[in-house]
C-alpha positions in Angstrom: 0.0 0.0 0.0 1.4 3.4 -0.9 2.8 5.4 2.0 0.5 8.4 1.3 -2.6 6.2 1.3 -1.5 4.5 4.5 -1.2 7.9 6.3 -4.6 8.9 5.0 -6.3 6.0 6.8 -7.9 6.7 10.1 -6.5 4.9 13.1 -9.5 3.3 14.9 -7.7 3.7 18.2 -8.3 7.5 17.8 -12.1 7.1 17.4 -14.2 8.3 20.4 -18.0 7.7 20.5 -20.2 9.2 23.1 -21.8 6.2 24.7 -24.7 8.2 26.0 -26.0 8.9 22.5 -28.8 6.7 21.0 -27.6 3.8 19.0 -28.2 5.4 15.5 -26.3 8.5 16.5 -23.4 6.4 17.9 -23.2 4.5 14.6 -23.3 7.8 12.6 -20.6 9.3 14.8 -18.3 6.3 14.3 -18.8 6.3 10.5 -18.2 10.0 10.3 -14.9 9.7 12.2 -13.6 6.5 10.6 -14.6 7.8 7.1 -14.3 4.3 5.5 -15.4 1.5 7.8 -14.1 -1.1 5.3 -10.5 0.2 5.2 -8.8 1.8 8.3 -5.7 1.4 10.4 -5.1 0.0 13.9 -1.7 1.2 14.7 0.7 -0.1 12.0 -1.8 -2.6 10.7 -4.2 -1.8 7.8 -7.6 -3.4 8.3 -9.6 -4.3 5.2 -13.1 -5.6 5.8 -15.0 -7.6 3.2 -17.8 -10.0 3.2 -18.5 -13.2 1.3 -21.9 -14.2 0.1 -21.7 -17.6 1.9 -24.9 -17.4 3.8 -23.0 -17.7 7.1 -23.4 -14.8 9.5 -20.4 -13.0 11.1 -21.7 -14.1 14.5 -21.6 -17.8 13.3 -18.0 -17.3 12.0 -16.8 -15.7 15.2 -18.4 -18.5 17.3 -16.7 -21.1 15.1 -13.3 -19.3 15.6 -13.8 -19.1 19.4 -14.7 -22.7 19.7 -11.4 -23.9 18.1 
């Protein structure tokens, strides 16, 4: 990834959401701050989120990972 693009990504550790806001406003605040919820940084790591059309929910996948 190009250095300039890397630096343009928001570091999720810097995001602060007011937990007293209603759920929809918390979501909107997070999205406004992160700018792209599918591509962001966590420290030196670039996080790219994508979904497969497999019919398995994210919750099912996480449960499977945690059981192994």
